[in-house]
Kinemage of the C-alpha trace (Angstrom):
@kinemage 1
@onewidth
@group {chain A} dominant
@subgroup {mainchain}
@vectorlist {calphas} color= white
{ca met a 1} P 47.909 79.085 113.965
{ca lys a 2} L 47.727 83.301 113.686
{ca ser a 3} L 46.689 84.935 116.185
{ca ser a 4} L 42.915 86.669 115.124
{ca gln a 5} L 43.339 88.927 118.638
{ca arg a 6} L 45.788 91.289 117.013
{ca thr a 7} L 44.801 94.674 115.364
{ca asp a 8} L 47.837 96.509 115.303
{ca arg a 9} L 49.797 93.849 113.789
{ca arg a 10} L 52.244 95.208 110.706
{ca thr a 11} L 53.450 93.219 107.915
{ca val a 12} L 57.747 94.949 106.635
{ca ser a 13} L 59.177 93.215 103.897
{ca thr a 14} L 62.560 93.391 103.825
{ca ile a 15} L 65.424 91.482 102.001
{ca ala a 16} L 67.800 88.598 102.768
{ca tyr a 17} L 70.721 88.486 101.258
{ca val a 18} L 72.859 84.954 99.712
{ca ile a 19} L 75.725 84.799 101.310
{ca ile a 20} L 77.931 82.896 99.443
{ca thr a 21} L 81.888 81.633 98.789
{ca ala a 22} L 83.615 83.674 95.979
{ca leu a 23} L 85.887 81.904 94.133
{ca ile a 24} L 88.068 83.700 91.571
{ca ala a 25} L 89.944 81.157 89.214
{ca val a 26} L 93.110 82.081 87.982
{ca ser a 27} L 96.814 80.397 86.308
{ca leu a 28} L 100.052 81.353 86.533
{ca cys a 29} L 102.488 81.468 83.688
{ca gly a 30} L 106.235 82.082 85.024
{ca cys a 31} L 109.044 83.717 83.353
{ca ser a 32} L 112.735 82.219 82.479
{ca lys a 33} L 115.397 82.789 79.977
{ca ile a 34} L 116.680 80.381 77.063
{ca thr a 35} L 120.002 79.871 76.363
{ca asp a 36} L 121.651 77.319 73.703
{ca ala a 37} L 124.928 76.386 75.463
{ca ile a 38} L 127.410 75.915 72.798
{ca lys a 39} L 131.028 73.894 73.801
{ca gly a 40} L 133.572 76.008 71.560
{ca ala a 41} L 137.459 75.390 71.353
{ca gly a 42} L 138.409 77.784 73.990
{ca ser a 43} L 135.440 79.167 73.398
{ca gly a 44} L 133.525 78.640 76.726
{ca ile a 45} L 129.706 78.943 76.701
{ca thr a 46} L 127.929 81.018 74.067
{ca pro a 47} L 124.384 81.908 74.684
{ca gly a 48} L 121.893 81.219 71.045
{ca ser a 49} L 118.697 82.208 70.331
{ca pro a 50} L 115.756 78.927 71.065
{ca ser a 51} L 115.009 76.996 67.870
{ca pro a 52} L 111.859 77.761 66.589
{ca ala a 53} L 110.613 73.946 67.269
{ca ser a 54} L 111.677 74.592 71.243
{ca gln a 55} L 108.653 77.002 71.101
{ca ser a 56} L 104.686 76.650 70.873
{ca ser a 57} L 103.178 80.314 70.356
{ca pro a 58} L 101.892 82.623 72.963
{ca gly a 59} L 98.276 82.351 74.278
{ca ala a 60} L 96.054 84.483 75.375
{ca ile a 61} L 96.122 83.806 79.568
{ca gln a 62} L 93.450 85.532 80.859
{ca val a 63} L 91.216 84.983 84.222
{ca ile a 64} L 87.611 84.518 84.926
{ca asp a 65} L 85.925 86.059 88.319
{ca met a 66} L 83.394 84.170 89.476
{ca asn a 67} L 81.649 86.148 92.055
{ca gly a 68} L 78.457 84.987 92.335
{ca asp a 69} L 74.998 86.202 92.133
{ca val a 70} L 73.397 88.033 95.177
{ca his a 71} L 69.953 86.885 95.358
{ca glu a 72} L 66.921 88.583 97.021
{ca thr a 73} L 64.529 86.900 99.212
{ca ser a 74} L 61.156 88.595 100.732
{ca val a 75} L 60.857 88.117 104.621
{ca asp a 76} L 58.088 89.397 106.674
{ca val a 77} L 58.867 90.278 110.489
{ca ile a 78} L 55.646 88.567 112.232
{ca asp a 79} L 55.214 88.758 115.680
{ca ala a 80} L 56.005 86.696 118.135
{ca ala a 81} L 53.593 84.258 118.659
{ca glu a 82} L 53.325 84.068 114.755
{ca ala a 83} L 56.632 83.428 114.601
{ca glu a 84} L 56.690 80.375 117.524
{ca asp a 85} L 53.166 78.496 115.326
{ca asp a 86} L 54.089 79.127 111.768
{ca gln a 87} L 55.261 75.418 111.376
{ca ser a 88} L 55.343 75.662 107.595
{ca ser a 89} L 59.337 76.404 106.574
{ca ala a 90} L 60.466 73.504 108.970
{ca leu a 91} L 62.150 69.495 108.285
{ca pro a 92} L 58.753 67.860 107.610
{ca ala a 93} L 58.835 64.259 108.918
{ca arg a 94} L 61.909 64.237 111.227
{ca ser a 95} L 64.178 66.550 113.331
{ca leu a 96} L 67.278 68.215 111.785
{ca ala a 97} L 68.787 68.723 115.010
{ca glu a 98} L 68.540 64.912 115.609
{ca val a 99} L 69.446 64.475 111.905
{ca ala a 100} L 72.512 66.435 112.239
{ca ala a 101} L 73.256 64.649 115.758
{ca asn a 102} L 73.411 61.192 113.981
{ca met a 103} L 76.296 62.426 111.580
{ca ser a 104} L 80.013 61.930 111.279
{ca phe a 105} L 82.774 62.328 109.447
{ca ser a 106} L 86.560 61.248 108.859
{ca asp a 107} L 88.825 63.403 109.458
{ca asp a 108} L 90.770 62.743 106.073
{ca lys a 109} L 87.063 64.502 105.192
{ca ser a 110} L 86.193 66.944 107.418
{ca phe a 111} L 89.086 69.185 107.999
{ca ala a 112} L 87.032 72.947 108.507
{ca tyr a 113} L 84.312 71.412 110.411
{ca asn a 114} L 87.321 69.409 113.160
{ca gly a 115} L 88.284 73.907 112.842
{ca leu a 116} L 84.686 74.872 114.676
{ca asp a 117} L 83.346 75.298 117.492
{ca asp a 118} L 80.126 73.088 119.130
{ca asp a 119} L 78.162 75.786 117.907
{ca cys a 120} L 79.296 76.508 114.745
{ca arg a 121} L 79.323 72.095 113.730
{ca arg a 122} L 75.633 72.014 114.942
{ca cys a 123} L 75.153 74.904 112.316
{ca tyr a 124} L 77.309 72.825 109.888
{ca met a 125} L 76.058 69.337 110.421
{ca glu a 126} L 72.282 70.680 109.832
{ca ile a 127} L 73.666 72.790 106.598
{ca tyr a 128} L 74.889 69.842 105.282
{ca ala a 129} L 72.026 67.759 105.554
{ca ile a 130} L 69.970 70.480 103.615
{ca leu a 131} L 72.188 70.399 100.691
{ca leu a 132} L 72.259 66.962 100.617
{ca asp a 133} L 68.269 66.341 100.160
{ca met a 134} L 68.796 69.973 98.305
{ca leu a 135} L 65.707 71.034 100.782
{ca glu a 136} L 64.567 75.117 101.250
{ca lys a 137} L 63.950 76.992 103.600
{ca val a 138} L 64.283 75.000 106.595
{ca asp a 139} L 64.033 76.356 109.946
{ca ile a 140} L 67.354 75.892 111.535
{ca thr a 141} L 69.370 76.456 115.168
{ca ser a 142} L 71.303 79.074 114.813
{ca his a 143} L 70.600 82.545 115.212
{ca asp a 144} L 74.201 83.738 114.167
{ca thr a 145} L 74.199 85.056 110.331
{ca glu a 146} L 78.014 85.493 110.270
{ca glu a 147} L 78.103 81.267 112.269
{ca ile a 148} L 75.614 80.238 109.462
{ca asp a 149} L 78.188 82.099 106.971
{ca leu a 150} L 81.172 80.445 108.451
{ca ala a 151} L 78.983 76.905 108.796
{ca phe a 152} L 78.148 77.478 105.139
{ca arg a 153} L 81.677 77.717 103.834
{ca ala a 154} L 83.130 74.638 105.726
{ca val a 155} L 81.054 72.726 104.126
{ca met a 156} L 81.954 73.553 100.987
{ca ile a 157} L 85.846 73.303 101.550
{ca asp a 158} L 85.135 69.890 103.484
{ca his a 159} L 82.164 68.440 100.476
{ca pro a 160} L 83.584 68.992 96.684
{ca glu a 161} L 81.223 66.181 96.627
{ca ile a 162} L 78.434 69.251 96.628
{ca phe a 163} L 79.038 70.055 93.598
{ca tyr a 164} L 75.779 71.238 92.897
{ca val a 165} L 75.484 74.084 95.062
{ca lys a 166} L 76.557 77.746 94.488
{ca gly a 167} L 75.041 79.959 97.654
{ca tyr a 168} L 72.351 79.503 100.099
{ca ser a 169} L 69.773 82.593 101.028
{ca ile a 170} L 68.343 82.881 104.815
{ca gly a 171} L 65.003 83.958 106.004
{ca lys a 172} L 64.418 85.887 108.995
{ca tyr a 173} L 61.483 85.603 111.087
{ca met a 174} L 61.892 88.576 113.211
{ca ser a 175} L 59.766 89.799 116.234
{ca gly a 176} L 60.629 93.633 116.874
{ca lys a 177} L 64.442 93.444 116.649
{ca thr a 178} L 64.397 90.020 117.743
{ca val a 179} L 64.972 87.223 115.421
{ca lys a 180} L 62.846 84.210 116.383
{ca lys a 181} L 63.742 81.711 114.304
{ca ile a 182} L 65.349 81.238 110.458
{ca val a 183} L 65.149 79.673 107.503
{ca phe a 184} L 67.620 77.902 105.311
{ca ser a 185} L 68.130 78.203 101.660
{ca gly a 186} L 70.603 76.111 99.458
{ca thr a 187} L 70.968 77.575 95.584
{ca tyr a 188} L 70.908 74.286 93.648
{ca thr a 189} L 72.640 74.831 90.046
{ca met a 190} L 70.344 71.708 89.038
{ca ser a 191} L 67.104 69.782 89.595
{ca arg a 192} L 67.265 66.684 92.277
{ca pro a 193} L 67.108 64.285 89.051
{ca asp a 194} L 70.280 66.386 86.717
{ca arg a 195} L 71.697 66.080 90.857
{ca asp a 196} L 71.789 62.457 90.583
{ca arg a 197} L 72.461 61.661 86.824
{ca ala a 198} L 75.622 63.826 87.436
{ca lys a 199} L 76.619 62.314 90.962
{ca glu a 200} L 76.728 58.840 88.947
{ca arg a 201} L 79.139 60.730 86.242
{ca val a 202} L 81.133 61.492 88.357
{ca asp a 203} L 80.832 58.656 91.232
{ca ala a 204} L 82.366 56.414 87.965
{ca tyr a 205} L 84.968 58.971 86.687
{ca val a 206} L 86.239 59.007 90.450
{ca glu a 207} L 86.560 55.083 90.853
{ca asn a 208} L 88.428 54.833 87.416
{ca val a 209} L 90.539 57.426 88.399
{ca ile a 210} L 91.710 54.627 91.248
{ca thr a 211} L 91.657 51.313 89.976
{ca asn a 212} L 93.848 52.784 87.013
{ca cys a 213} L 96.606 54.146 89.652
{ca pro a 214} L 99.198 51.690 90.611
{ca glu a 215} L 98.775 48.656 92.712
{ca gly a 216} L 101.009 49.359 95.765
{ca ala a 217} L 101.771 53.476 95.670
{ca gly a 218} L 102.608 55.150 98.261
{ca asp a 219} L 101.963 57.902 99.771
{ca phe a 220} L 103.822 59.919 97.496
{ca asp a 221} L 103.346 57.866 93.904
{ca arg a 222} L 99.288 57.936 94.996
{ca ile a 223} L 99.391 62.033 95.782
{ca lys a 224} L 101.920 62.225 91.868
{ca tyr a 225} L 99.634 59.945 90.738
{ca val a 226} L 95.922 61.856 90.386
{ca tyr a 227} L 98.008 65.126 90.213
{ca asp a 228} L 99.632 64.132 86.453
{ca tyr a 229} L 96.299 62.573 85.052
{ca leu a 230} L 94.697 65.473 86.315
{ca ile a 231} L 96.714 67.968 84.110
{ca arg a 232} L 97.282 65.603 81.200
{ca asn a 233} L 93.242 64.706 80.711
{ca asn a 234} L 92.512 68.488 81.576
{ca glu a 235} L 92.552 71.849 79.564
{ca tyr a 236} L 93.083 75.563 81.404
{ca val a 237} L 89.759 77.127 79.649
{ca ile a 238} L 88.498 80.462 81.927
{ca asp a 239} L 84.900 79.649 80.244
{ca ser a 240} L 84.463 76.457 80.545
{ca glu a 241} L 80.837 75.178 81.501
{ca asn a 242} L 80.655 73.714 85.390
{ca asn a 243} L 84.207 75.677 86.324
{ca gln a 244} L 83.609 76.089 89.631
{ca asn a 245} L 83.275 72.401 90.950
{ca val a 246} L 84.101 69.180 89.829
{ca leu a 247} L 81.227 68.806 87.212
{ca ser a 248} L 83.906 70.609 84.214
{ca val a 249} L 87.068 68.006 85.227
{ca val a 250} L 84.629 65.231 85.123
{ca asp a 251} L 82.072 65.684 81.768
{ca asn a 252} L 84.029 68.068 79.879
{ca gly a 253} L 88.093 68.026 80.305
{ca arg a 254} L 88.338 71.683 80.988
{ca thr a 255} L 88.595 73.825 83.882
{ca val a 256} L 89.706 75.853 85.915
{ca cys a 257} L 92.108 76.085 89.763
{ca gln a 258} L 88.630 75.720 91.632
{ca gly a 259} L 87.791 72.160 89.154
{ca tyr a 260} L 91.757 71.263 89.663
{ca thr a 261} L 91.720 71.511 93.442
{ca lys a 262} L 87.557 70.304 93.942
{ca ala a 263} L 88.893 67.209 91.674
{ca met a 264} L 92.182 66.531 93.588
{ca gln a 265} L 90.429 66.476 96.889
{ca leu a 266} L 87.289 64.141 95.980
{ca ile a 267} L 89.660 61.476 94.412
{ca leu a 268} L 92.334 61.558 96.983
{ca asn a 269} L 89.724 61.185 99.929
{ca arg a 270} L 88.385 58.799 98.192
{ca met a 271} L 91.262 57.157 98.705
{ca gly a 272} L 91.299 57.632 102.133
{ca met a 273} L 94.109 60.154 102.208
{ca phe a 274} L 93.830 63.634 103.693
{ca cys a 275} L 93.480 66.926 101.209
{ca thr a 276} L 91.729 69.758 101.876
{ca val a 277} L 91.155 72.887 100.068
{ca val a 278} L 92.753 76.471 100.559
{ca asn a 279} L 91.694 79.565 99.584
{ca gly a 280} L 93.614 82.711 98.798
{ca lys a 281} L 95.376 85.042 96.547
{ca ala a 282} L 98.066 84.659 93.605
{ca cys a 283} L 100.644 87.225 92.416
{ca gly a 284} L 99.852 88.952 89.083
{ca arg a 285} L 97.156 90.760 88.397
{ca asn a 286} L 94.132 89.033 88.947
{ca gly a 287} L 96.558 85.974 89.666
{ca val a 288} L 98.924 86.009 87.027
{ca pro a 289} L 101.904 86.855 86.248
{ca asp a 290} L 104.682 87.867 83.976
{ca ala a 291} L 107.883 88.241 84.387
{ca asp a 292} L 108.663 91.687 87.089
{ca asp a 293} L 105.408 90.410 88.790
{ca leu a 294} L 107.569 87.089 89.952
{ca lys a 295} L 110.645 89.700 89.673
{ca asp a 296} L 108.746 92.204 92.659
{ca ser a 297} L 105.831 90.437 93.615
{ca gln a 298} L 105.406 92.320 96.545
{ca asn a 299} L 104.407 95.721 94.448
{ca ala a 300} L 102.672 93.538 91.899
{ca glu a 301} L 98.648 92.770 91.618
{ca trp a 302} L 97.531 89.822 93.421
{ca gly a 303} L 94.257 87.590 92.438
{ca gly a 304} L 92.156 84.856 93.755
{ca his a 305} L 93.171 81.511 93.607
{ca val a 306} L 93.132 78.244 95.408
{ca trp a 307} L 94.849 75.021 95.473
{ca asn a 308} L 95.356 72.388 97.710
{ca ile a 309} L 96.808 71.169 101.250
{ca val a 310} L 97.904 67.277 101.450
{ca lys a 311} L 99.338 64.824 103.746
{ca cys a 312} L 102.033 62.306 102.699
{ca asn a 313} L 103.827 60.112 104.948
{ca gly a 314} L 102.777 62.184 107.942
{ca met a 315} L 103.823 65.391 106.919
{ca tyr a 316} L 101.322 68.513 105.651
{ca tyr a 317} L 102.282 70.191 101.998
{ca asn a 318} L 101.060 72.884 99.762
{ca val a 319} L 99.897 71.566 96.032
{ca asp a 320} L 98.886 73.834 93.445
{ca val a 321} L 97.314 71.622 90.549
{ca thr a 322} L 97.002 74.326 88.234
{ca trp a 323} L 100.374 76.243 88.387
{ca gly a 324} L 101.728 72.632 87.159
{ca asp a 325} L 100.332 73.421 84.382
{ca ala a 326} L 103.369 73.764 82.276
{ca ala a 327} L 101.928 76.183 79.176
{ca ile a 328} L 100.801 78.093 82.118
{ca thr a 329} L 103.313 78.208 84.277
{ca leu a 330} L 106.805 77.760 82.133
{ca met a 331} L 105.777 80.554 80.147
{ca his a 332} L 109.222 82.821 78.770
{ca ala a 333} L 109.588 86.380 78.875
{ca asp a 334} L 109.057 86.900 75.318
{ca gly a 335} L 105.088 85.714 76.074
{ca thr a 336} L 106.227 82.038 74.673
{ca thr a 337} L 106.185 78.890 76.282
{ca ser a 338} L 108.511 75.480 76.301
{ca ser a 339} L 106.740 72.768 74.370
{ca asp a 340} L 109.157 70.111 75.465
{ca ile a 341} L 107.545 69.384 78.825
{ca asp a 342} L 104.367 68.717 79.278
{ca ile a 343} L 103.738 68.926 83.796
{ca asn a 344} L 105.595 71.529 85.823
{ca tyr a 345} L 106.360 70.023 89.791
{ca glu a 346} L 107.448 73.926 90.829
{ca phe a 347} L 104.311 73.989 93.230
{ca phe a 348} L 103.974 70.323 94.515
{ca leu a 349} L 104.555 68.875 97.367
{ca val a 350} L 106.126 72.273 98.906
{ca asp a 351} L 106.341 74.126 102.225
{ca asp a 352} L 104.283 77.388 103.174
{ca ala a 353} L 108.052 78.960 102.751
{ca thr a 354} L 108.110 78.274 99.159
{ca met a 355} L 104.581 79.397 98.749
{ca thr a 356} L 104.729 82.530 100.210
{ca gly a 357} L 106.556 84.726 97.726
{ca thr a 358} L 103.642 83.457 94.759
{ca his a 359} L 100.444 82.251 97.304
{ca asp a 360} L 98.562 84.451 100.004
{ca pro a 361} L 96.978 82.010 101.842
{ca glu a 362} L 92.963 83.732 103.412
{ca pro a 363} L 91.685 80.130 104.709
{ca val a 364} L 88.328 79.065 105.897
{ca val a 365} L 89.370 78.317 108.852
{ca arg a 366} L 93.342 77.503 109.777
{ca met a 367} L 95.299 75.238 108.272
{ca pro a 368} L 97.878 73.003 109.387
{ca lys a 369} L 101.265 73.647 109.314
{ca cys a 370} L 103.420 72.712 105.573
{ca asn a 371} L 107.385 73.099 106.574
{ca ser a 372} L 108.487 69.946 105.204
{ca met a 373} L 110.454 69.582 102.181
{ca glu a 374} L 111.358 66.012 102.805
{ca asp a 375} L 108.953 64.723 100.042
{ca asn a 376} L 108.751 67.254 97.640
{ca tyr a 377} L 109.428 66.283 93.935
{ca tyr a 378} L 112.910 67.347 93.769
{ca asn a 379} L 113.724 66.533 97.006
{ca his a 380} L 112.290 63.314 95.839
{ca glu a 381} L 113.805 62.796 92.387
{ca gly a 382} L 117.604 63.645 93.965
{ca val a 383} L 118.000 67.753 91.968
{ca tyr a 384} L 117.422 69.678 94.897
{ca phe a 385} L 120.590 71.238 95.952
{ca thr a 386} L 121.685 72.854 98.969
{ca arg a 387} L 125.322 72.865 97.794
{ca val a 388} L 127.534 71.762 94.243
{ca asp a 389} L 127.318 67.901 94.195
{ca asp a 390} L 129.314 66.542 91.617
{ca asp a 391} L 128.406 62.884 92.130
{ca gln a 392} L 124.399 64.127 92.435
{ca leu a 393} L 124.463 65.844 89.594
{ca tyr a 394} L 126.014 62.530 87.890
{ca arg a 395} L 123.262 60.917 89.248
{ca ala a 396} L 120.566 63.333 88.341
{ca phe a 397} L 121.261 62.997 84.569
{ca glu a 398} L 121.918 59.467 84.140
{ca lys a 399} L 118.284 58.931 85.853
{ca gly a 400} L 117.388 61.307 83.245
{ca tyr a 401} L 118.488 59.692 80.654
{ca ala a 402} L 117.680 56.042 81.628
{ca ser a 403} L 114.191 57.163 82.204
{ca gly a 404} L 114.188 58.485 78.822
{ca glu a 405} L 112.933 62.230 79.903
{ca asn a 406} L 113.516 64.470 77.260
{ca his a 407} L 115.035 66.867 80.003
{ca val a 408} L 116.350 67.248 83.447
{ca phe a 409} L 115.588 69.940 86.227
{ca leu a 410} L 117.970 71.226 88.604
{ca lys a 411} L 116.282 72.675 91.866
{ca ala a 412} L 118.368 75.261 93.803
{ca ala a 413} L 117.586 75.088 98.135
{ca ser a 414} L 118.887 78.922 97.659
{ca asp a 415} L 119.980 82.384 95.443
{ca glu a 416} L 123.872 81.715 96.771
{ca val a 417} L 123.445 77.973 95.622
{ca tyr a 418} L 121.793 78.637 92.308
{ca lys a 419} L 124.411 81.462 91.451
{ca glu a 420} L 127.663 78.472 92.051
{ca leu a 421} L 125.191 75.498 90.584
{ca lys a 422} L 125.043 77.677 87.760
{ca glu a 423} L 128.098 78.980 87.176
{ca his a 424} L 129.738 75.306 88.158
{ca leu a 425} L 127.773 73.616 85.391
{ca phe a 426} L 127.896 76.579 82.398
{ca asp a 427} L 130.353 78.413 83.182
{ca arg a 428} L 133.088 75.996 83.961
{ca glu a 429} L 131.501 73.834 81.525
{ca asn a 430} L 130.969 71.611 83.434
{ca val a 431} L 127.652 70.681 82.168
{ca phe a 432} L 129.030 68.439 79.174
{ca arg a 433} L 131.073 65.798 81.863
{ca tyr a 434} L 127.536 65.143 82.818
{ca met a 435} L 125.961 64.779 79.127
{ca gly a 436} L 128.879 64.018 77.259
{ca arg a 437} L 128.062 66.024 74.524
{ca thr a 438} L 129.534 69.408 73.277
{ca asn a 439} L 126.142 71.183 72.931
{ca val a 440} L 123.622 71.624 75.621
{ca arg a 441} L 119.947 73.460 75.686
{ca tyr a 442} L 118.730 74.960 78.895
{ca val a 443} L 116.013 77.012 80.611
{ca glu a 444} L 116.520 79.205 83.458
{ca phe a 445} L 114.153 80.111 85.832
{ca arg a 446} L 116.139 83.155 88.101
{ca glu a 447} L 113.113 83.795 90.473
{ca arg a 448} L 112.534 79.778 91.211
{ca asn a 449} L 116.294 79.235 91.315
{ca leu a 450} L 115.429 76.132 88.999
{ca ile a 451} L 117.914 75.174 85.382
{ca met a 452} L 115.634 72.938 83.286
{ca ile a 453} L 118.769 71.076 81.272
{ca ser a 454} L 117.438 69.445 77.527
{ca leu a 455} L 118.549 65.637 77.276
């Protein structure tokens, strides 16, 4: 109830800004050297030009920068009595604090929440309750705008199913310089009926992916299955609709890094597996490296990017689904791309050290350390070399032939091992023993200590 005795009251309009998570979608292109090697009579291995059939036309790789809109809200500065009496923005028919207190999450779905202090956790729960019900102008407990911003970002990190929110706005009720209360509103991209229909499509999509996962698959195979599925069933398109959330994957199969990452998290979480999102930057102008960038990443420009951290057999690993798109990652120095592979595993289940040269995390909360390569793809497939091993090389080629692969990857653990491996295979011509023929085509990715040999 407003006071009628106050005669010196002034109403001042001020501005409340929407604070939203800036999501910058990027892509990666790697550099390589393609070589056709032919065994001649005493001539060794002679490099040649790749055949036209082995190349695809260079595509324009672009970057989308989604900084989001800044929304303005008029806020009245009201005296203390009016701020206390004005209940127009309170959550109707129930206590928000009570709703938040009764919520709980599993560790697999609340990593960012667990990284907050108790006050920020309460704020997180309140914001989560508001966003679930798509409410506006709700009186929340916290009066700390930085805490509110952190709590909001943590909610969005933990909950890829909240695909209909792009930000928030706040209104401050002031008494002089004292904040008496803050009301919170989500910035929603659709109506509630549209949200409900979209949620049905998302749930059906996730259920279909999970249903088709091989029965009895372990952690590695489940993660790889989802990784492969998303890459094979989606195209990297920078201007795709809803590209900053899972709807771009579910409805269109056209997305960018945010869509890939959120979809990976949502599916693995529904499988009961740990998966979270890492915000950061990537090597290259706006996150798109060329050959020179990867050769000198410290002096290259860097752009925004997101990727995942997953738990596999009890250990944490980085996974970058976007960079698994071979059309982006396996770009050659002349601008063409490899057409004989569809998925690249260079950044699949890797430790932090592997990411250092191309990724720079800027997480919302402290991320778990990824310090294992035990379940790294190359190690898991027996093609990760800590030294030149003749038996290991035979097994790698035999496995490739037996599985009907078109190529075999050989990953060296260091620059020195890479040099030794390349000399053993090509300078000494041992590759022909493993392949049983006198010609071979291979691709070098020097900056990643990686060789791809066509079978």
